[in-house]
KOLGU-4560 file (N, C-alpha, C; in nm, 3 decimals, padded with zeros to 5 digits):
<recs>
<n_xx: -00.459 n_yy: 00.732 n_zz: 00.073 ca_xx: -00.548 ca_yy: 00.634 ca_zz: 00.060 c_xx: -00.631 c_yy: 00.522 c_zz: 00.232 mol: A seq: 1 type: UNK>
<n_xx: -00.484 n_yy: 00.499 n_zz: 00.275 ca_xx: -00.510 ca_yy: 00.424 ca_zz: 00.382 c_xx: -00.647 c_yy: 00.456 c_zz: 00.478 mol: A seq: 2 type: UNK>
<n_xx: -00.654 n_yy: 00.573 n_zz: 00.491 ca_xx: -00.758 ca_yy: 00.674 ca_zz: 00.538 c_xx: -00.883 c_yy: 00.690 c_zz: 00.509 mol: A seq: 3 type: UNK>
<n_xx: -00.900 n_yy: 00.615 n_zz: 00.358 ca_xx: -01.006 ca_yy: 00.608 ca_zz: 00.272 c_xx: -01.042 c_yy: 00.475 c_zz: 00.282 mol: A seq: 4 type: UNK>
<n_xx: -00.937 n_yy: 00.302 n_zz: 00.251 ca_xx: -00.929 ca_yy: 00.273 ca_zz: 00.274 c_xx: -01.094 c_yy: 00.190 c_zz: 00.388 mol: A seq: 5 type: UNK>
<n_xx: -00.959 n_yy: 00.256 n_zz: 00.474 ca_xx: -00.994 ca_yy: 00.225 ca_zz: 00.615 c_xx: -01.208 c_yy: 00.271 c_zz: 00.650 mol: A seq: 6 type: UNK>
<n_xx: -01.182 n_yy: 00.393 n_zz: 00.567 ca_xx: -01.290 ca_yy: 00.449 ca_zz: 00.595 c_xx: -01.469 c_yy: 00.366 c_zz: 00.492 mol: A seq: 7 type: UNK>
<n_xx: -01.411 n_yy: 00.382 n_zz: 00.378 ca_xx: -01.553 ca_yy: 00.287 ca_zz: 00.399 c_xx: -01.519 c_yy: 00.082 c_zz: 00.450 mol: A seq: 8 type: UNK>
<n_xx: -01.444 n_yy: 00.026 n_zz: 00.490 ca_xx: -01.454 ca_yy: -00.059 ca_zz: 00.467 c_xx: -01.546 c_yy: -00.048 c_zz: 00.679 mol: A seq: 9 type: UNK>
<n_xx: -01.525 n_yy: 00.097 n_zz: 00.736 ca_xx: -01.595 ca_yy: 00.048 ca_zz: 00.893 c_xx: -01.724 c_yy: 00.092 c_zz: 00.805 mol: A seq: 10 type: UNK>
<n_xx: -01.750 n_yy: 00.168 n_zz: 00.716 ca_xx: -01.898 ca_yy: 00.196 ca_zz: 00.679 c_xx: -01.932 c_yy: 00.044 c_zz: 00.656 mol: A seq: 11 type: UNK>
<n_xx: -01.876 n_yy: -00.029 n_zz: 00.656 ca_xx: -01.920 ca_yy: -00.186 ca_zz: 00.655 c_xx: -01.944 c_yy: -00.259 c_zz: 00.658 mol: A seq: 12 type: UNK>
<n_xx: -01.960 n_yy: -00.256 n_zz: 00.757 ca_xx: -02.028 ca_yy: -00.293 ca_zz: 00.884 c_xx: -02.088 c_yy: -00.226 c_zz: 01.007 mol: A seq: 13 type: UNK>
<n_xx: -02.122 n_yy: -00.354 n_zz: 01.083 ca_xx: -02.197 ca_yy: -00.305 ca_zz: 01.250 c_xx: -02.122 c_yy: -00.330 c_zz: 01.300 mol: A seq: 14 type: UNK>
<n_xx: -01.988 n_yy: -00.327 n_zz: 01.337 ca_xx: -01.939 ca_yy: -00.382 ca_zz: 01.480 c_xx: -01.886 c_yy: -00.238 c_zz: 01.544 mol: A seq: 15 type: UNK>
<n_xx: -01.896 n_yy: -00.257 n_zz: 01.667 ca_xx: -01.786 ca_yy: -00.139 ca_zz: 01.781 c_xx: -01.648 c_yy: -00.121 c_zz: 01.691 mol: A seq: 16 type: UNK>
<n_xx: -01.644 n_yy: 00.069 n_zz: 01.698 ca_xx: -01.410 ca_yy: 00.078 ca_zz: 01.598 c_xx: -01.424 c_yy: 00.168 c_zz: 01.671 mol: A seq: 17 type: UNK>
<n_xx: -01.218 n_yy: 00.165 n_zz: 01.634 ca_xx: -01.135 ca_yy: 00.321 ca_zz: 01.734 c_xx: -01.102 c_yy: 00.313 c_zz: 01.637 mol: A seq: 18 type: UNK>
<n_xx: -01.102 n_yy: 00.478 n_zz: 01.597 ca_xx: -01.023 ca_yy: 00.514 ca_zz: 01.507 c_xx: -00.924 c_yy: 00.596 c_zz: 01.487 mol: A seq: 19 type: UNK>
<n_xx: -00.786 n_yy: 00.583 n_zz: 01.462 ca_xx: -00.686 ca_yy: 00.650 ca_zz: 01.486 c_xx: -00.613 c_yy: 00.663 c_zz: 01.420 mol: A seq: 20 type: UNK>
<n_xx: -00.583 n_yy: 00.886 n_zz: 01.395 ca_xx: -00.522 ca_yy: 00.897 ca_zz: 01.235 c_xx: -00.453 c_yy: 01.032 c_zz: 01.337 mol: A seq: 21 type: UNK>
<n_xx: -00.303 n_yy: 00.981 n_zz: 01.240 ca_xx: -00.262 ca_yy: 01.140 ca_zz: 01.258 c_xx: -00.249 c_yy: 01.290 c_zz: 01.181 mol: A seq: 22 type: UNK>
<n_xx: -00.257 n_yy: 01.239 n_zz: 01.134 ca_xx: -00.358 ca_yy: 01.399 ca_zz: 01.004 c_xx: -00.531 c_yy: 01.391 c_zz: 01.037 mol: A seq: 23 type: UNK>
<n_xx: -00.521 n_yy: 01.479 n_zz: 01.134 ca_xx: -00.647 ca_yy: 01.567 ca_zz: 01.135 c_xx: -00.688 c_yy: 01.619 c_zz: 01.059 mol: A seq: 24 type: UNK>
<n_xx: -00.696 n_yy: 01.657 n_zz: 00.970 ca_xx: -00.784 ca_yy: 01.725 ca_zz: 00.873 c_xx: -00.827 c_yy: 01.607 c_zz: 00.767 mol: A seq: 25 type: UNK>
<n_xx: -00.732 n_yy: 01.490 n_zz: 00.756 ca_xx: -00.809 ca_yy: 01.368 ca_zz: 00.712 c_xx: -01.004 c_yy: 01.364 c_zz: 00.702 mol: A seq: 26 type: UNK>
<n_xx: -01.069 n_yy: 01.360 n_zz: 00.789 ca_xx: -01.210 ca_yy: 01.289 ca_zz: 00.797 c_xx: -01.231 c_yy: 01.367 c_zz: 00.956 mol: A seq: 27 type: UNK>
<n_xx: -01.367 n_yy: 01.433 n_zz: 00.906 ca_xx: -01.440 ca_yy: 01.542 ca_zz: 00.988 c_xx: -01.500 c_yy: 01.419 c_zz: 01.062 mol: A seq: 28 type: UNK>
<n_xx: -01.415 n_yy: 01.352 n_zz: 01.285 ca_xx: -01.490 ca_yy: 01.249 ca_zz: 01.347 c_xx: -01.585 c_yy: 01.272 c_zz: 01.327 mol: A seq: 29 type: UNK>
<n_xx: -01.703 n_yy: 01.398 n_zz: 01.392 ca_xx: -01.864 ca_yy: 01.425 ca_zz: 01.399 c_xx: -01.973 c_yy: 01.398 c_zz: 01.277 mol: A seq: 30 type: UNK>
<n_xx: -01.864 n_yy: 01.352 n_zz: 01.178 ca_xx: -01.935 ca_yy: 01.274 ca_zz: 01.039 c_xx: -01.982 c_yy: 01.104 c_zz: 01.046 mol: A seq: 31 type: UNK>
<n_xx: -01.851 n_yy: 01.043 n_zz: 01.167 ca_xx: -01.846 ca_yy: 00.831 ca_zz: 01.159 c_xx: -01.964 c_yy: 00.856 c_zz: 01.213 mol: A seq: 32 type: UNK>
<n_xx: -02.005 n_yy: 00.725 n_zz: 01.205 ca_xx: -02.056 ca_yy: 00.646 ca_zz: 01.261 c_xx: -02.100 c_yy: 00.659 c_zz: 01.440 mol: A seq: 33 type: UNK>
<n_xx: -02.179 n_yy: 00.649 n_zz: 01.471 ca_xx: -02.144 ca_yy: 00.682 ca_zz: 01.641 c_xx: -02.067 c_yy: 00.565 c_zz: 01.701 mol: A seq: 34 type: UNK>
<n_xx: -02.076 n_yy: 00.399 n_zz: 01.662 ca_xx: -02.055 ca_yy: 00.362 ca_zz: 01.657 c_xx: -01.876 c_yy: 00.300 c_zz: 01.698 mol: A seq: 35 type: UNK>
<n_xx: -01.823 n_yy: 00.354 n_zz: 01.611 ca_xx: -01.677 ca_yy: 00.432 ca_zz: 01.608 c_xx: -01.588 c_yy: 00.565 c_zz: 01.617 mol: A seq: 36 type: UNK>
<n_xx: -01.564 n_yy: 00.534 n_zz: 01.814 ca_xx: -01.478 ca_yy: 00.622 ca_zz: 01.931 c_xx: -01.360 c_yy: 00.617 c_zz: 01.772 mol: A seq: 37 type: UNK>
<n_xx: -01.370 n_yy: 00.777 n_zz: 01.838 ca_xx: -01.217 ca_yy: 00.890 ca_zz: 01.670 c_xx: -01.179 c_yy: 00.851 c_zz: 01.820 mol: A seq: 38 type: UNK>
<n_xx: -00.998 n_yy: 00.872 n_zz: 01.755 ca_xx: -00.951 ca_yy: 01.039 ca_zz: 01.834 c_xx: -00.799 c_yy: 01.060 c_zz: 01.789 mol: A seq: 39 type: UNK>
<n_xx: -00.825 n_yy: 01.176 n_zz: 01.771 ca_xx: -00.756 ca_yy: 01.298 ca_zz: 01.690 c_xx: -00.692 c_yy: 01.388 c_zz: 01.740 mol: A seq: 40 type: UNK>
<n_xx: -00.602 n_yy: 01.434 n_zz: 01.675 ca_xx: -00.496 ca_yy: 01.561 ca_zz: 01.677 c_xx: -00.605 c_yy: 01.677 c_zz: 01.754 mol: A seq: 41 type: UNK>
<n_xx: -00.576 n_yy: 01.662 n_zz: 01.912 ca_xx: -00.677 ca_yy: 01.857 ca_zz: 01.968 c_xx: -00.622 c_yy: 01.907 c_zz: 01.895 mol: A seq: 42 type: UNK>
<n_xx: -00.564 n_yy: 01.950 n_zz: 01.833 ca_xx: -00.596 ca_yy: 02.062 ca_zz: 01.762 c_xx: -00.680 c_yy: 02.017 c_zz: 01.601 mol: A seq: 43 type: UNK>
<n_xx: -00.787 n_yy: 02.082 n_zz: 01.546 ca_xx: -00.809 ca_yy: 01.955 ca_zz: 01.441 c_xx: -00.763 c_yy: 02.029 c_zz: 01.314 mol: A seq: 44 type: UNK>
<n_xx: -00.632 n_yy: 02.140 n_zz: 01.314 ca_xx: -00.644 ca_yy: 02.199 ca_zz: 01.222 c_xx: -00.471 c_yy: 02.156 c_zz: 01.194 mol: A seq: 45 type: UNK>
<n_xx: -00.441 n_yy: 02.105 n_zz: 01.281 ca_xx: -00.300 ca_yy: 02.136 ca_zz: 01.237 c_xx: -00.253 c_yy: 01.919 c_zz: 01.252 mol: A seq: 46 type: UNK>
<n_xx: -00.107 n_yy: 01.892 n_zz: 01.204 ca_xx: -00.155 ca_yy: 01.711 ca_zz: 01.188 c_xx: -00.162 c_yy: 01.702 c_zz: 01.327 mol: A seq: 47 type: UNK>
<n_xx: -00.160 n_yy: 01.550 n_zz: 01.436 ca_xx: -00.103 ca_yy: 01.520 ca_zz: 01.523 c_xx: 00.061 c_yy: 01.575 c_zz: 01.571 mol: A seq: 48 type: UNK>
<n_xx: 00.109 n_yy: 01.634 n_zz: 01.694 ca_xx: 00.227 ca_yy: 01.687 ca_zz: 01.797 c_xx: 00.236 c_yy: 01.465 c_zz: 01.819 mol: A seq: 49 type: UNK>
<n_xx: 00.429 n_yy: 01.448 n_zz: 01.804 ca_xx: 00.444 ca_yy: 01.355 ca_zz: 01.841 c_xx: 00.396 c_yy: 01.302 c_zz: 01.987 mol: A seq: 50 type: UNK>
<n_xx: 00.392 n_yy: 01.414 n_zz: 02.098 ca_xx: 00.307 ca_yy: 01.424 ca_zz: 02.242 c_xx: 00.121 c_yy: 01.327 c_zz: 02.207 mol: A seq: 51 type: UNK>
<n_xx: 00.111 n_yy: 01.400 n_zz: 02.168 ca_xx: -00.027 ca_yy: 01.311 ca_zz: 02.148 c_xx: -00.055 c_yy: 01.220 c_zz: 02.079 mol: A seq: 52 type: UNK>
<n_xx: 00.061 n_yy: 01.258 n_zz: 01.954 ca_xx: 00.046 ca_yy: 01.089 ca_zz: 01.904 c_xx: 00.065 c_yy: 00.909 c_zz: 02.001 mol: A seq: 53 type: UNK>
<n_xx: 00.146 n_yy: 00.964 n_zz: 02.116 ca_xx: 00.166 ca_yy: 00.868 ca_zz: 02.195 c_xx: 00.093 c_yy: 00.820 c_zz: 02.314 mol: A seq: 54 type: UNK>
<n_xx: 00.023 n_yy: 00.975 n_zz: 02.374 ca_xx: -00.081 ca_yy: 01.011 ca_zz: 02.377 c_xx: -00.221 c_yy: 00.862 c_zz: 02.306 mol: A seq: 55 type: UNK>
<n_xx: -00.241 n_yy: 00.878 n_zz: 02.225 ca_xx: -00.329 ca_yy: 00.793 ca_zz: 02.070 c_xx: -00.332 c_yy: 00.669 c_zz: 02.123 mol: A seq: 56 type: UNK>
<n_xx: -00.164 n_yy: 00.600 n_zz: 02.106 ca_xx: -00.168 ca_yy: 00.525 ca_zz: 02.110 c_xx: -00.132 c_yy: 00.460 c_zz: 02.294 mol: A seq: 57 type: UNK>
<n_xx: -00.072 n_yy: 00.450 n_zz: 02.319 ca_xx: -00.202 ca_yy: 00.407 ca_zz: 02.464 c_xx: -00.302 c_yy: 00.399 c_zz: 02.479 mol: A seq: 58 type: UNK>
<n_xx: -00.349 n_yy: 00.525 n_zz: 02.382 ca_xx: -00.491 ca_yy: 00.452 ca_zz: 02.475 c_xx: -00.577 c_yy: 00.354 c_zz: 02.392 mol: A seq: 59 type: UNK>
<n_xx: -00.572 n_yy: 00.340 n_zz: 02.175 ca_xx: -00.517 ca_yy: 00.258 ca_zz: 02.204 c_xx: -00.499 c_yy: 00.077 c_zz: 02.245 mol: A seq: 60 type: UNK>
<n_xx: -00.377 n_yy: 00.033 n_zz: 02.286 ca_xx: -00.273 ca_yy: 00.012 ca_zz: 02.369 c_xx: -00.378 c_yy: -00.040 c_zz: 02.506 mol: A seq: 61 type: UNK>
<n_xx: -00.449 n_yy: 00.074 n_zz: 02.600 ca_xx: -00.517 ca_yy: 00.092 ca_zz: 02.695 c_xx: -00.658 c_yy: -00.061 c_zz: 02.638 mol: A seq: 62 type: UNK>
<n_xx: -00.736 n_yy: 00.004 n_zz: 02.513 ca_xx: -00.897 ca_yy: 00.009 ca_zz: 02.475 c_xx: -00.884 c_yy: -00.189 c_zz: 02.458 mol: A seq: 63 type: UNK>
<n_xx: -00.747 n_yy: -00.190 n_zz: 02.440 ca_xx: -00.752 ca_yy: -00.389 ca_zz: 02.343 c_xx: -00.725 c_yy: -00.502 c_zz: 02.476 mol: A seq: 64 type: UNK>
<n_xx: -00.654 n_yy: -00.366 n_zz: 02.515 ca_xx: -00.577 ca_yy: -00.474 ca_zz: 02.653 c_xx: -00.783 c_yy: -00.466 c_zz: 02.741 mol: A seq: 65 type: UNK>
<n_xx: -00.875 n_yy: -00.411 n_zz: 02.740 ca_xx: -01.038 ca_yy: -00.367 ca_zz: 02.804 c_xx: -01.146 c_yy: -00.476 c_zz: 02.700 mol: A seq: 66 type: UNK>
<n_xx: -01.033 n_yy: -00.514 n_zz: 02.583 ca_xx: -01.210 ca_yy: -00.593 ca_zz: 02.560 c_xx: -01.121 c_yy: -00.691 c_zz: 02.550 mol: A seq: 67 type: UNK>
<n_xx: -00.953 n_yy: -00.712 n_zz: 02.537 ca_xx: -00.935 ca_yy: -00.822 ca_zz: 02.562 c_xx: -00.967 c_yy: -00.895 c_zz: 02.685 mol: A seq: 68 type: UNK>
<n_xx: -01.013 n_yy: -00.805 n_zz: 02.779 ca_xx: -01.023 ca_yy: -00.886 ca_zz: 02.922 c_xx: -01.160 c_yy: -00.902 c_zz: 02.966 mol: A seq: 69 type: UNK>
<n_xx: -01.269 n_yy: -00.912 n_zz: 02.792 ca_xx: -01.353 ca_yy: -00.866 ca_zz: 02.822 c_xx: -01.462 c_yy: -01.012 c_zz: 02.810 mol: A seq: 70 type: UNK>
<n_xx: -01.325 n_yy: -01.022 n_zz: 02.687 ca_xx: -01.389 ca_yy: -01.103 ca_zz: 02.613 c_xx: -01.171 c_yy: -01.207 c_zz: 02.573 mol: A seq: 71 type: UNK>
<n_xx: -01.181 n_yy: -01.300 n_zz: 02.625 ca_xx: -01.078 ca_yy: -01.345 ca_zz: 02.575 c_xx: -01.073 c_yy: -01.380 c_zz: 02.431 mol: A seq: 72 type: UNK>
<n_xx: -01.148 n_yy: -01.424 n_zz: 02.345 ca_xx: -01.148 ca_yy: -01.496 ca_zz: 02.277 c_xx: -01.231 c_yy: -01.411 c_zz: 02.099 mol: A seq: 73 type: UNK>
<n_xx: -01.225 n_yy: -01.241 n_zz: 02.226 ca_xx: -01.206 ca_yy: -01.113 ca_zz: 02.075 c_xx: -01.172 c_yy: -01.187 c_zz: 01.969 mol: A seq: 74 type: UNK>
<n_xx: -01.175 n_yy: -01.104 n_zz: 01.873 ca_xx: -01.090 ca_yy: -01.189 ca_zz: 01.720 c_xx: -01.046 c_yy: -01.003 c_zz: 01.716 mol: A seq: 75 type: UNK>
<n_xx: -00.979 n_yy: -00.916 n_zz: 01.673 ca_xx: -00.923 ca_yy: -00.830 ca_zz: 01.575 c_xx: -00.877 c_yy: -00.780 c_zz: 01.479 mol: A seq: 76 type: UNK>
<n_xx: -00.970 n_yy: -00.635 n_zz: 01.380 ca_xx: -00.917 ca_yy: -00.598 ca_zz: 01.283 c_xx: -00.857 c_yy: -00.459 c_zz: 01.277 mol: A seq: 77 type: UNK>
<n_xx: -00.730 n_yy: -00.503 n_zz: 01.201 ca_xx: -00.687 ca_yy: -00.359 ca_zz: 01.146 c_xx: -00.565 c_yy: -00.406 c_zz: 01.058 mol: A seq: 78 type: UNK>
<n_xx: -00.702 n_yy: -00.226 n_zz: 01.065 ca_xx: -00.655 ca_yy: -00.122 ca_zz: 00.926 c_xx: -00.504 c_yy: -00.028 c_zz: 00.921 mol: A seq: 79 type: UNK>
<n_xx: -00.404 n_yy: -00.059 n_zz: 00.891 ca_xx: -00.284 ca_yy: -00.054 ca_zz: 00.910 c_xx: -00.197 c_yy: -00.001 c_zz: 00.740 mol: A seq: 80 type: UNK>
<n_xx: -00.134 n_yy: 00.092 n_zz: 00.737 ca_xx: -00.043 ca_yy: 00.172 ca_zz: 00.598 c_xx: 00.009 c_yy: 00.094 c_zz: 00.622 mol: A seq: 81 type: UNK>
<n_xx: 00.137 n_yy: 00.114 n_zz: 00.552 ca_xx: 00.306 ca_yy: -00.007 ca_zz: 00.487 c_xx: 00.417 c_yy: 00.062 c_zz: 00.608 mol: A seq: 82 type: UNK>
<n_xx: 00.417 n_yy: 00.187 n_zz: 00.602 ca_xx: 00.517 ca_yy: 00.206 ca_zz: 00.727 c_xx: 00.427 c_yy: 00.265 c_zz: 00.856 mol: A seq: 83 type: UNK>
<n_xx: 00.336 n_yy: 00.204 n_zz: 00.927 ca_xx: 00.349 ca_yy: 00.234 ca_zz: 01.023 c_xx: 00.297 c_yy: 00.091 c_zz: 01.146 mol: A seq: 84 type: UNK>
<n_xx: 00.312 n_yy: -00.002 n_zz: 00.988 ca_xx: 00.316 ca_yy: -00.123 ca_zz: 01.033 c_xx: 00.326 c_yy: -00.278 c_zz: 01.197 mol: A seq: 85 type: UNK>
<n_xx: 00.455 n_yy: -00.157 n_zz: 01.264 ca_xx: 00.475 ca_yy: -00.213 ca_zz: 01.320 c_xx: 00.390 c_yy: -00.189 c_zz: 01.434 mol: A seq: 86 type: UNK>
<n_xx: 00.299 n_yy: -00.049 n_zz: 01.413 ca_xx: 00.190 ca_yy: -00.077 ca_zz: 01.510 c_xx: 00.132 c_yy: -00.220 c_zz: 01.597 mol: A seq: 87 type: UNK>
<n_xx: 00.080 n_yy: -00.340 n_zz: 01.479 ca_xx: 00.058 ca_yy: -00.488 ca_zz: 01.507 c_xx: 00.142 c_yy: -00.530 c_zz: 01.626 mol: A seq: 88 type: UNK>
<n_xx: 00.220 n_yy: -00.575 n_zz: 01.630 ca_xx: 00.315 ca_yy: -00.571 ca_zz: 01.687 c_xx: 00.319 c_yy: -00.544 c_zz: 01.852 mol: A seq: 89 type: UNK>
<n_xx: 00.392 n_yy: -00.377 n_zz: 01.846 ca_xx: 00.312 ca_yy: -00.319 ca_zz: 01.963 c_xx: 00.232 c_yy: -00.287 c_zz: 02.037 mol: A seq: 90 type: UNK>
<n_xx: 00.099 n_yy: -00.292 n_zz: 01.986 ca_xx: -00.067 ca_yy: -00.359 ca_zz: 02.035 c_xx: -00.087 c_yy: -00.442 c_zz: 02.102 mol: A seq: 91 type: UNK>
<n_xx: -00.084 n_yy: -00.529 n_zz: 02.001 ca_xx: -00.112 ca_yy: -00.669 ca_zz: 01.981 c_xx: -00.056 c_yy: -00.780 c_zz: 02.048 mol: A seq: 92 type: UNK>
<n_xx: 00.047 n_yy: -00.788 n_zz: 01.986 ca_xx: 00.143 ca_yy: -00.970 ca_zz: 02.045 c_xx: 00.302 c_yy: -00.853 c_zz: 02.220 mol: A seq: 93 type: UNK>
<n_xx: 00.229 n_yy: -00.785 n_zz: 02.130 ca_xx: 00.322 ca_yy: -00.647 ca_zz: 02.222 c_xx: 00.263 c_yy: -00.688 c_zz: 02.367 mol: A seq: 94 type: UNK>
<n_xx: 00.129 n_yy: -00.677 n_zz: 02.371 ca_xx: 00.090 ca_yy: -00.744 ca_zz: 02.512 c_xx: 00.025 c_yy: -00.840 c_zz: 02.468 mol: A seq: 95 type: UNK>
<n_xx: 00.044 n_yy: -00.977 n_zz: 02.445 ca_xx: 00.009 ca_yy: -01.108 ca_zz: 02.474 c_xx: -00.114 c_yy: -01.096 c_zz: 02.412 mol: A seq: 96 type: UNK>
<n_xx: -00.153 n_yy: -01.062 n_zz: 02.281 ca_xx: -00.312 ca_yy: -01.084 ca_zz: 02.211 c_xx: -00.203 c_yy: -01.193 c_zz: 02.126 mol: A seq: 97 type: UNK>
<n_xx: -00.252 n_yy: -01.310 n_zz: 02.132 ca_xx: -00.165 ca_yy: -01.373 ca_zz: 02.034 c_xx: -00.243 c_yy: -01.382 c_zz: 01.863 mol: A seq: 98 type: UNK>
<n_xx: -00.190 n_yy: -01.316 n_zz: 01.777 ca_xx: -00.143 ca_yy: -01.322 ca_zz: 01.645 c_xx: -00.263 c_yy: -01.373 c_zz: 01.579 mol: A seq: 99 type: UNK>
<n_xx: -00.283 n_yy: -01.485 n_zz: 01.644 ca_xx: -00.360 ca_yy: -01.526 ca_zz: 01.489 c_xx: -00.546 c_yy: -01.472 c_zz: 01.489 mol: A seq: 100 type: UNK>
<n_xx: -00.482 n_yy: -01.441 n_zz: 01.674 ca_xx: -00.644 ca_yy: -01.378 ca_zz: 01.715 c_xx: -00.708 c_yy: -01.145 c_zz: 01.620 mol: A seq: 101 type: UNK>
<n_xx: -00.617 n_yy: -01.184 n_zz: 01.466 ca_xx: -00.548 ca_yy: -01.000 ca_zz: 01.491 c_xx: -00.551 c_yy: -01.073 c_zz: 01.336 mol: A seq: 102 type: UNK>
<n_xx: -00.663 n_yy: -00.947 n_zz: 01.203 ca_xx: -00.646 ca_yy: -00.948 ca_zz: 01.120 c_xx: -00.578 c_yy: -00.859 c_zz: 01.069 mol: A seq: 103 type: UNK>
<n_xx: -00.523 n_yy: -00.836 n_zz: 00.975 ca_xx: -00.472 ca_yy: -00.738 ca_zz: 00.922 c_xx: -00.405 c_yy: -00.701 c_zz: 00.768 mol: A seq: 104 type: UNK>
<n_xx: -00.508 n_yy: -00.603 n_zz: 00.758 ca_xx: -00.479 ca_yy: -00.532 ca_zz: 00.630 c_xx: -00.451 c_yy: -00.475 c_zz: 00.586 mol: A seq: 105 type: UNK>
<n_xx: -00.320 n_yy: -00.465 n_zz: 00.543 ca_xx: -00.173 ca_yy: -00.389 ca_zz: 00.550 c_xx: -00.163 c_yy: -00.259 c_zz: 00.385 mol: A seq: 106 type: UNK>
<n_xx: -00.224 n_yy: -00.160 n_zz: 00.417 ca_xx: -00.263 ca_yy: -00.103 ca_zz: 00.323 c_xx: -00.175 c_yy: -00.024 c_zz: 00.302 mol: A seq: 107 type: UNK>
<n_xx: -00.101 n_yy: 00.035 n_zz: 00.137 ca_xx: -00.056 ca_yy: 00.100 ca_zz: 00.147 c_xx: -00.048 c_yy: 00.244 c_zz: 00.135 mol: A seq: 108 type: UNK>
<n_xx: 00.079 n_yy: 00.343 n_zz: 00.112 ca_xx: 00.126 ca_yy: 00.470 ca_zz: 00.319 c_xx: 00.113 c_yy: 00.524 c_zz: 00.103 mol: A seq: 109 type: UNK>
<n_xx: 00.050 n_yy: 00.498 n_zz: -00.005 ca_xx: 00.087 ca_yy: 00.598 ca_zz: -00.153 c_xx: 00.238 c_yy: 00.615 c_zz: -00.166 mol: A seq: 110 type: UNK>
<n_xx: 00.279 n_yy: 00.718 n_zz: -00.193 ca_xx: 00.381 ca_yy: 00.865 ca_zz: -00.270 c_xx: 00.522 c_yy: 00.813 c_zz: -00.237 mol: A seq: 111 type: UNK>
<n_xx: 00.403 n_yy: 00.786 n_zz: -00.045 ca_xx: 00.548 ca_yy: 00.734 ca_zz: 00.061 c_xx: 00.585 c_yy: 00.615 c_zz: 00.065 mol: A seq: 112 type: UNK>
<n_xx: 00.540 n_yy: 00.501 n_zz: 00.074 ca_xx: 00.573 ca_yy: 00.402 ca_zz: 00.022 c_xx: 00.684 c_yy: 00.338 c_zz: -00.130 mol: A seq: 113 type: UNK>
<n_xx: 00.592 n_yy: 00.410 n_zz: -00.226 ca_xx: 00.714 ca_yy: 00.394 ca_zz: -00.287 c_xx: 00.824 c_yy: 00.519 c_zz: -00.327 mol: A seq: 114 type: UNK>
<n_xx: 00.787 n_yy: 00.667 n_zz: -00.227 ca_xx: 00.963 ca_yy: 00.729 ca_zz: -00.176 c_xx: 01.009 c_yy: 00.623 c_zz: -00.176 mol: A seq: 115 type: UNK>
<n_xx: 01.041 n_yy: 00.548 n_zz: -00.027 ca_xx: 01.048 ca_yy: 00.533 ca_zz: 00.025 c_xx: 01.110 c_yy: 00.363 c_zz: -00.014 mol: A seq: 116 type: UNK>
<n_xx: 01.086 n_yy: 00.308 n_zz: -00.129 ca_xx: 01.140 ca_yy: 00.226 ca_zz: -00.226 c_xx: 01.221 c_yy: 00.261 c_zz: -00.279 mol: A seq: 117 type: UNK>
<n_xx: 01.225 n_yy: 00.401 n_zz: -00.377 ca_xx: 01.318 ca_yy: 00.444 ca_zz: -00.438 c_xx: 01.419 c_yy: 00.490 c_zz: -00.427 mol: A seq: 118 type: UNK>
<n_xx: 01.427 n_yy: 00.576 n_zz: -00.249 ca_xx: 01.518 ca_yy: 00.589 ca_zz: -00.154 c_xx: 01.622 c_yy: 00.490 c_zz: -00.073 mol: A seq: 119 type: UNK>
<n_xx: 01.495 n_yy: 00.390 n_zz: -00.087 ca_xx: 01.594 ca_yy: 00.286 ca_zz: -00.010 c_xx: 01.712 c_yy: 00.149 c_zz: -00.102 mol: A seq: 120 type: UNK>
<n_xx: 01.572 n_yy: 00.119 n_zz: -00.260 ca_xx: 01.612 ca_yy: -00.029 ca_zz: -00.309 c_xx: 01.596 c_yy: 00.058 c_zz: -00.477 mol: A seq: 121 type: UNK>
<n_xx: 01.594 n_yy: 00.245 n_zz: -00.485 ca_xx: 01.664 ca_yy: 00.235 ca_zz: -00.638 c_xx: 01.584 c_yy: 00.251 c_zz: -00.711 mol: A seq: 122 type: UNK>
<n_xx: 01.544 n_yy: 00.265 n_zz: -00.870 ca_xx: 01.387 ca_yy: 00.211 ca_zz: -00.946 c_xx: 01.385 c_yy: 00.103 c_zz: -01.027 mol: A seq: 123 type: UNK>
<n_xx: 01.270 n_yy: 00.012 n_zz: -00.957 ca_xx: 01.297 ca_yy: -00.102 ca_zz: -00.913 c_xx: 01.283 c_yy: -00.154 c_zz: -01.139 mol: A seq: 124 type: UNK>
<n_xx: 01.204 n_yy: 00.017 n_zz: -01.188 ca_xx: 01.307 ca_yy: -00.101 ca_zz: -01.323 c_xx: 01.469 c_yy: -00.075 c_zz: -01.399 mol: A seq: 125 type: UNK>
<n_xx: 01.503 n_yy: -00.027 n_zz: -01.315 ca_xx: 01.700 ca_yy: -00.076 ca_zz: -01.328 c_xx: 01.713 c_yy: -00.106 c_zz: -01.287 mol: A seq: 126 type: UNK>
<n_xx: 01.674 n_yy: -00.089 n_zz: -01.171 ca_xx: 01.694 ca_yy: -00.125 ca_zz: -00.945 c_xx: 01.859 c_yy: -00.114 c_zz: -00.957 mol: A seq: 127 type: UNK>
<n_xx: 01.846 n_yy: 00.061 n_zz: -00.994 ca_xx: 02.020 ca_yy: 00.102 ca_zz: -01.003 c_xx: 01.991 c_yy: 00.171 c_zz: -00.883 mol: A seq: 128 type: UNK>
<n_xx: 02.080 n_yy: 00.092 n_zz: -00.727 ca_xx: 02.088 ca_yy: 00.156 ca_zz: -00.593 c_xx: 02.125 c_yy: 00.295 c_zz: -00.627 mol: A seq: 129 type: UNK>
<n_xx: 01.972 n_yy: 00.399 n_zz: -00.560 ca_xx: 02.019 ca_yy: 00.490 ca_zz: -00.479 c_xx: 02.143 c_yy: 00.552 c_zz: -00.350 mol: A seq: 130 type: UNK>
</recs>
């Protein structure tokens, strides 16, 4: 679901966009608009490896600093699922980007969100701890 929502948002504007995702079969990068730079795993038949994820993250952080240097008043939009919300801090705040300039859209990971909630807190209906 997060990739669907972020993909739909990407089609709703004409601003330069930088897309990073780990499930390589989620989208076909060839179908993205020309203004979208898509970074994904080298092997399009498998999910990104940990090393690829780290390389993609470094590239995104580098790009953010490049944009910030070119325009210190730039406002960034970040679509991120709740299971990876720390990216907002790592990519922006830790690099000196004022959080007021980062518009975060927090998306549920779907069943992953529910499963994590259930594993940590138990059944929401009964409040029974696991």
